[in-house]
C-alpha positions, -999 to 999 in steps of 0.1 A, spaced: 0 0 0 12 35 -8 23 58 20 31 95 24 63 104 41 61 138 60 92 160 64 98 196 74 113 211 43 149 221 42 161 254 27 176 234 -1 143 218 -10 125 252 -8 149 267 -32 140 241 -57 103 247 -51 107 285 -55 124 279 -88 96 256 -100 70 281 -89 87 312 -103 62 318 -131 36 326 -104 54 358 -98 46 370 -133 17 395 -138 -4 372 -159 -2 344 -133 -10 368 -105 -43 377 -123 -53 341 -125 -47 337 -88 -65 369 -77 -32 387 -72 -16 362 -49 17 345 -57 26 309 -49 58 321 -32 55 336 3 91 347 9 103 382 3 127 382 -27 148 412 -34 141 428 -69 175 419 -84 172 383 -73 136 382 -85 147 394 -119 175 368 -120 150 341 -109 125 350 -136 151 351 -163 168 318 -153 164 288 -175 178 265 -149 185 266 -112 223 273 -110 244 267 -79 247 305 -74 210 312 -77 201 282 -55 224 295 -27 207 329 -28 172 313 -26 184 290 2 194 320 24 160 336 19 142 303 26 163 295 57 154 328 74 117 322 68 119 285 80 138 294 111 110 318 122 87 289 127 111 260 134 93 246 164 58 253 150 66 235 118 77 204 137 46 204 159 24 209 128 41 180 110 33 156 139 -3 167 142 -9 164 104 9 131 100 -10 115 129 -43 126 114 -34 115 79 -25 80 90 -62 74 99 -71 83 63 -43 70 42 -54 34 35 -89 44 26 -77 72 4 -53 52 -17 -77 23 -21 -105 46 -34 -82 65 -58 -68 32 -71 -104 20 -79 -110 51 -100 -77 56 -117 -62 24 -132 -25 31 -128 1 17 -105 7 39 -75 40 48 -61 51 31 -29 59 65 -14 50 101 -19 68 129 1 50 158 17 73 188 26 58 210 53 69 246 51 59 283 55 75 295 22 55 283 -7 19 273 -15 7 238 -12 14 222 -46 27 192 -65 61 187 -81 83 162 -99 97 131 -81 64 124 -63 68 154 -41 42 178 -27 45 209 -5 21 216 23 18 252 37 19 257 74 -14 270 89 -10 299 112 -41 288 131 -21 261 147 -1 287 166 -33 294 186 -50 273 212 -79 257 193 -108 239 207 -110 202 199 -137 206 173 -119 236 157 -87 216 154 -105 186 139 -122 208 113 -89 224 104 -71 190 101 -99 178 79 -93 207 55 -55 201 56 -60 164 49 -80 174 18 -52 196 6 -28 166 9 -52 143 -9 -57 169 -37 -20 174 -43 -12 137 -43 -42 131 -66 -26 154 -91 6 134 -91 -14 102 -97 -36 119 -123 -8 132 -144 10 99 -144 -22 84 -159 -27 114 -182 8 108 -198 0 71 -203 -34 77 -219 -22 104 -243 13 90 -248 28 124 -241 57 127 -217 54 164 -211 64 186 -182 35 201 -161 40 235 -178 37 220 -212 6 202 -203 -10 233 -188 -3 251 -221 -26 227 -240 -59 244 -248 -70 280 -243 -72 304 -214 -109 296 -211 -106 258 -213 -73 239 -210 -58 207 -198 -50 225 -166 -87 233 -160 -96 197 -165 -68 186 -141 -81 210 -114 -117 198 -118 -108 162 -111 -106 167 -73 -142 180 -74 -154 147 -89 -131 123 -71 -128 139 -37 -155 165 -30 -184 147 -46 -173 112 -36 -196 98 -9 -168 76 2 -149 106 15 -178 124 33 -167 108 66 -135 128 63 -154 161 60 -144 167 24 -179 171 10 -182 207 21 -149 219 7 -154 249 -17 -123 252 -38 -138 282 -58 -130 303 -27 -93 292 -28 -85 310 -61 -102 287 -85 -131 310 -91 -138 294 -125 -146 259 -110 -184 262 -112 -182 271 -149 -159 242 -158 -178 219 -135 -210 227 -154 -193 219 -187 -177 186 -176 -203 174 -151 -225 156 -177 -194 138 -191 -185 126 -156 -220 113 -150 -222 94 -183 -186 81 -184 -180 44 -189 -147 47 -169 -121 72 -161 -103 69 -194 -136 75 -213 -141 107 -193 -106 119 -198 -105 114 -236 -139 131 -241 -130 160 -218 -98 166 -238 -115 163 -272 -105 191 -294 -75 203 -274 -52 172 -274 
């Protein structure tokens, strides 16, 4: 059975994540995310320019980003460790059920291990090498009532489930369409109104939010349209009938991408 390994991210790993997320600093990307970047550290203008213009993460640039990340990580060193323990303990109660249900829906071999890097520097996201990032929730620095903490952990577990689902989904996507593309190249397929990225982001709606199997984890009430994906209702309306009438996941995927792949 697949498992998720939880780690507090190192400055080295955060430097890699910042480089991978650098396009979110561009004006066009900021508009799509309601003005918020995927990177939470303060980057000096000259380093930001160097980052945006870089085609690869050089040793010199990585060292600069590591220094920025290290300062931010050190501000919450204890909190990040405590957060990791709470999240990991909660996830272990979900893990087996989660992977079994995803495997039923997406016929692809799952990895034995996925790695979740907890941090306060970048947005929760998915990356190469079966890695995801999970953003530290400031609410954990306060004393929460038992029910408040349970609700918050439910939301956090959904984020983990969503990001790992993307890793599994894109592995299947590449197999079905026989295209070994980077995430950025896949996202470019289609138009600004309807793209492979939009389809990828609607999958958690169908497989996680609307899935009765996961209601016991509190995921049925998650509203991702309030988390920057304001276009979800529109795409959901477009693809909902295809999802309901699908023969299987492959059938849905091929029909959803008709005309753009």
